[in-house]
N, C-alpha and C positions, 0 to 999 in steps of 0.2 A: 488495530487491524491484524497484526500478526497472530494474536491470540484467536481472533475470529477465524482466520484461515485454518489454524490448527484444529479448532473445534469442528469446523466443517469437514475436514478430512477425517477426524476422529469419528464423527457421526456416521459417515459412510462405512468405515471399517468396523466400528464397534456395534452399531445397531443393525446394520444390514448383513453382517457376516461375510462381507466381501473382502478381498485382499488387494488393495490398490497400490501395492508396493512398486510394481513396474511403472505405473503411471506417475507416481510421485518421484521415482528415480529419474525418469525422463524429464520431468519438470525441473528437478534440481540441477540437472546438467545444463538446461537452457537458462536457468535463473539469472546468471551473470549478464546475459544479453537482453534481459527483459526489464521493463520498468516495474515499479511496485504495483502500479495499476494493472499492467498486463499480467503479472503474477496473480494478483487477486482475481481478475476476471477469469483466468485459466482455472484457478482452483474452484471458483463458483460454477463454471461450466462443467468441470469434472464432477463436482458434487451433484449437480442436477442430472448429469448423465447417469450416474449410478443410483441416485435416489432424490426425487424431487421433494419439495417441502411438505406436500400433502402426504406422501408415503411416510416420510420421517415422523410427522405428527401422528399418523395412524399407528405406526409401530410403537411409539411411546405410549399411546393410549390403550392399545389392545394386546400387545405382545408380552408374553411371559419373559421378562428380561432378567430374572434372577440369576441365571447361569451364564449370562453374557459376559465375556472376558473384559469388556470395557466398562462394566457397571461401576467400579470404584471411581473411575475418571468422570463418568457422567454424574454420579452423586456428589463428587467433589466440586464440579462446576455448578451444580444446583445449589450447593451450600454457599458458594461464593456469590452467586447471583442473589440468593435470598438475603444474605448479610448486607449486600449493597442496597437492596430494595428497602430493608428495614433500618438502614443507616447504622448497622452494627459493625464495629471494627472487624476487618478481615483477620483471619488467623495468620500469625506471622510464621516465618520459616521454622523457627525454633519450636513453636507449638505443633506445627505439622510433623516435624521430624519426631518429636516425642510421641505423638499419637500413632504414627506409623510404627515406631519402635515397640509400642504397646501391642500392636497388632490391630489392623483395621478389620471390621466385620460388618456385614450387611444385616441390619435389623429389620424384621417385619413389624411394622407399627401395629397393625391388627395381628393378633397371635396366629401362628400357623395352625395350631390346633385349638380352636376356640372351645371354651367350656360353657358357652351360652347356647340358648335355644334360638330358633329362628321363627319369625323375623327378628333380626337384631342388627345393629349398626347400619341400618339402611338396606340390608340384604334380605330378600324374601326367603331364601333357603340356603342350605350348605353349598350346593353346586354353584350358585351365583357368588357366594363368598369365596369359594376356592378359585374361581376364575379371576378374581381381582387380587388374590393374595400375593402373587409374584409379579405384579405390575409395578411400574415405576412409582406411582403415587403412594404405594404402601411400603416403600423401602427407604431406609435411611442409613447413614454411616454412624457407627459407634466404634469405640475400641472393643477389643475382644472381651475384656473384663466387664465392661458396661453391658454388652450384649448378653453375656452369661447371667448377669444379675436380672436382666429383663426377661429371661427365658419363659416364654409363653404366658407372661402376666397379662391380665386384661389391660387395655389401653388406659383405663381410668387410673390404675395403679402406676403405670409407666409415667404418666404425666404428673401425678401428684406426689409420688414418693421422692424424697430428697436424694436418695442414693441411685436413682435411675436416670431419666432424661435430664432432670434438673442439675445433676452433677457433671454432665457431659460438656466438653468444650465445643462439640458439634452443635 
């Protein structure tokens, strides 16, 4: 539950571009007098006040999220959820520290500058491709070195080459 509360606050701040600091500060001052359920309900009301579920879903589906300051946090949570769904062991703290020390980088799964003609990859034209390029579904975390090796490679190469996605701990 505490992780869910943190994710809800994070979603308002990071995807909506709002700054809920004052509201969180007020809640933290009152927290010692509130039950866990009251705190959870207050946080949920807070989240819905700033951004309901439908708006959040819409932002994730349509918004260029590449320059969002919370992108690393969002992608880390997606990684964790995907590992759980696939029953893959979560990254331990030592792995995460090592990967952060190497430098985290946001990878565009489909290349930012495609060398293909259109229609391709399910896109009718370059404009349609560009609209999807910086959306959440086309972004993933890699270390900086891994991202450099992937530099504008076609997705077929990124998936099949042993030194690209296959070598990543992400």
